[in-house]
N, C-alpha and C positions, 0 to 999 in steps of 0.2 A: 779566509779567501786563499785559494791556491795560486801560487805565483805563476803568472803567464809565461815568464821567461823559461821556466823549466820544461814547458810543453812545446816550445816553438819548433824545435828541430823535428821531433817525432810527428808533429802535426803536419809539417810541410811534406814529409815522406808520405803520410797517409793521403794528403790531398793530391800529390803528384800521381800516386797509384790510382786514386779514384778517377782523376781526369784522363789518365791513360786508358783505363778500362772503358770509360764512357766514349772515348774517341775511337775505340776499336769496333770492328764489325760485330754486331750482336750475335751473329751465328757462331762466333768463336766462344761465346759464353753459354751456349746451349748445352745442357746436360745430354750426354750421349745415350741415355736410356730413359724409359718411362718411369714415373715415380713408383709404380707398382713393383718394379724390379729392385728396389732398394729398401734397406732397413732404415727407418727414421732414426735420427739421433736420439739419445736418451732424453726423456722428458725431465724438465727441471723441477726441483723441489724449492718452492719459494720461501721455505723456512731457512734456507741456506742463503746468507747474505751475498755470497759470490754470484748468485743468479740475479742480482740487481745491479744495473749500471749506476743507479743513484739511490741513496738512502739518506735521509736527513741526519742520521745518527753517526755519520762518518764523513771524512773528507773525500770528495770525489769531484769529477769534472763539472757537475751541476752547480758547484759552489763558486765557480769562476765568474769574473766580469771582464769586459774588454780592457786590455792593458792600457794604462794611462788615463782611464776614465775616473770619474768621481763616484761611480756606482759602488754599491756594497751588497754583499750577500746578507740577507736579513732572515734566513730560514729559522734561525734559533728562536726568534720571537714571533714568527708568522702564525696567524690564527687559522689559516686554511691549509689544505693539502693540494698538491698538484700530482696527478697521475699522468705521466708522460709516456707515450708510445713512440719509440724512435723509428726513423725511416730505414730504408734498405741500406745496409752496409756490407752485404755479402754478394759478390759478383762472380763467383767461380762456378764451374760446371761439374765439379766432382759429385755433388748431391743437390737435390732440389731444395733442401732446407739446411740451414747452417747449424752446426753443433755449438752449444753454449761454451765449450772450452776452447774454441778457436781463438787463439791469442791475437792474431792479426785482425780478425773481425772485431773483437772486443776493443782493440786499440783504436781502430777507425771509428767505432761507435762512440767511444769516450771522447776522443780528441776532436772529431769532426761534427758530431751532432749533439751529444749531451752538452758539451761545452758551448757550442755556438747556437743551440736552439733551446734546450731545456733551461739553460741559465737565465733566459729572459724572464722566467717566472720566479727567480729566487728572492725577489723583493716582496712577492705576494703570498707564497706558500712554501711548505716543506715538500721537497721533490722526491717522488717515488718513480723510478723508471726501470721496469723489468727488462732483463735480457730475455729473448725468446727465440725459438727455432724459426727464424725468419725465412721467407721464400727468397730464392736467388733472384737477381735482377731480371733474368730472362723470363721469369714467370709472367711478367707484365707484357711481354711481346710475343708470346706463343700464340699460335692459332688456337682460338678458344674452343674449337671442336675437339681438341686433344685432351683438355681438362687437367693436364699435369700441373699447370700453374694454379688453377683453381684449387686443386687438392693440396698443393703446397701452402697456399694461403689459409686454407681450412685448418691445416696442422698448426700454422703460426697462431691462428686465432685461439686454438685450444689452450695455448700457453698464456696468451694475454688475458683470456677469461679466467684461467686458474690464478694468475698473478693478481688480478683485480679482486677476485673472491677472497684470496688470502689477505690482501690489503684491507678490505672491508672488515674482515673478521679480527685481524690482529693489530692493525695499525691505525685505522681511521678514527675510532672513538667518537663517531657522530659529528666530526668537524665538517665544515663546508668544503666542497670539492671543486677544483678546476681540472677538467680533462683537456689534455693537449696532445697534439700529434703532428706528424708530417709524412706525406707520401705513403709508403706501405703502412706506416703507423696509422695514418688516417683511414685507410681501408679497414683496418682492424678496429680502430677507435669508433668509427661510424657504426659498426656492427655492435660494439660494446654499449654504446650510448642507446641504441635501439633496444637491446635486450635487457639492460639493467635500469635505465632511467625513463624511457618513453612511457612505459606502462606501470611504473611504480611511483605513485604520488609522494610517498615518504622520502624516497631517495631523490626524486626530482626536486623536492624542496631544498635539498642540500647542494644542488648544482649551482655554482656561481655562474659558470659558462663553460662551454666546450669550444676549443679552438681546433677545428678540423681543417688543417691547412695542407695544401699541396696535393689534393686529389679531388676529383669531381664528387660533389654531394648533391644529388638531385633533390629538388624541392619536395618531392613526394616520399622522401626517405622515412619520415616519422609521422605518426598519427597525432601526437600531442605537441612535441617540441617544435619550436619555430626558429627561424633565423633571427639573430639580433638586429634590431633596426635603429638603435642609438647606442651611445657610449656607456650608459649606466644600466641598461636592461640586464636582468639576471635570469637564470633558468633557461637560457637560449643558446644557440650555437653560431659560431663565426666560421666562415670558410672563404678561401681565396686561392687563386692560382695566378701568379704574376707573369705577364707576357709582354713582349715588345710592342710598342704602340701601333695599333691598327693592323697587327699581324694575325693571321688565322692560327687557331690551335684547336682543331676539331676534337682532340682527345678529351679536353676538359670543358668544351663549350656547353652551355645549357644548364650548368649546375648553379648552385647558390654562390653568390659572390657578395661579400661585405667589404666595403672600402676601408682599408686599414688606417686611413688618415681622417675619415669622418665618422666611421662606424655605422654608416647607413648603407642601404641596398639600392639607392637610386643611382642614376647615371651622372650626377653632378660632378664636374671635374674638380679634383682637389690638387692645388698646386704644391710644388715641393716645399714651399715656405711653411706648410702645415706639418712637414716631416720633422719631428723633434730630433731624430738621429738615426742614421743607418750604420751598420757595422759590417765591414768587408770580411771576406773569407779569411784574411790574415788575422782577424780578431785583435788588431793592435791599435785601433783608433775608433773614434766616432765622427762620422761625416754628417754635417748639418745640411739639410735642405737639398739632398741630391736625388731624391726619388719622388715623383709625383704619383697620382693614382686616379683611374677612372674605371668604373664598372661598365663592362660591356659583355652581354650574352654569357654571363657566368664566369667571365675572366676579369682580372684587374690589369688594365693596360698601363704601361708606364714608358716614358722615354728613356733612352740609354742614360744611366747615371753619369754625371759629370765628375767621375772619380773612378780609380781603378779598384779591382777587387770584387766586382759584381758580375761574375761570369755567367753567360748563358750556356745552356746545355749543348753539348756537341756529341752526337752519336752518328757515326758513319751510316749513310743510307736512309736516315730519318731527318730530312732537311727541315720539316715543319717543327720538329722539336727544338731546332736551333733558335727559335723565337722565344723560348721559355726561359724564365729566370728561376726555374724550379730549385736550383741549388741554393739560392739566396732568398727564398720566400720569407724566411724569418729575418735575415740580416738587413734586407731593404727597409724594414719597418720596425727595427729592433726596439727603439725607445718608445715609440707609440704603442707597441704591443705590451711592453713592460709596464708602462703607466696605465694602460687600459685594464690590465689584470688587477692592478691595485684599486682602480676606480670602481670596477664592478664588485670587488670584494667589499669595499666600503659601502656601496649601495646595498649589497646583500645583507650586511650587518644592520643597516638602518631599517630594513624591513623585517628582520628576524630577531628583534630584541624582545 
């Protein structure tokens, strides 16, 4: 386990930078040229360990657990793999896609999302998380008719696809797979799941579950794969976007939503007493029973947590985004998600003996 204390200062710097950027006018983050006018960053070779944010063969941020908790990294003896696609951690306007040798981007990736999101799975599987030429944040807010953002995401997907292909060839060794992601990572993982698993019965049999969190996944996305409807189902996918109670969020409405406290898709209210533990952005404690959940029109509604450290999104000029708990989609339901990955893996093994 990596000592949390050694990461606290640099993590706070990254978080302050992130919040400052999200509070800025998005126009300030818009690249000043079309993507066709720039040379893309060099493509990564995934045989190089430096192009992975997490590998089970070394110490990295995926090995951490919340400071002061009794949780333990169990990757060494894990029977499954986790392929994790991280969210956007590149916010600048210099290029439409990030270079893999950008030290600041890599630090934010490691300290803010690999540590706080990918780590949730280190009790269930060995974690593989590729770095990739991610699209800059503005790609998600550009006028869709201009297609720069779409092309930037296409480039990002070529890397994620290459990383997954390398992983299957050299790392997996026919072990069961958990696919997990957030935000931009979910845009890419949703596509990966469709291309590799949906039409491949052999690979689909190895899928424990896919956790496609933090972006809209329409119910029509797949021909074969279906949303998970209980806590032990395997070969299915989970998705949610957490939003302030009864507030509109058109960007993600209408997609698949699985309640992270009950693991069902119905609209039954789940009280915070079912929440086994939330982890704030400071990653320094576990809060019991502070976040409830109710599925509504593709969203997961929750009341404001009765604890600090669960910040809603703040982007100037986009007031409806202020209702979103996007930054803490994982943290709000950290222990339920951690335990559910283990439960589904046990169920997978019971049906594949």
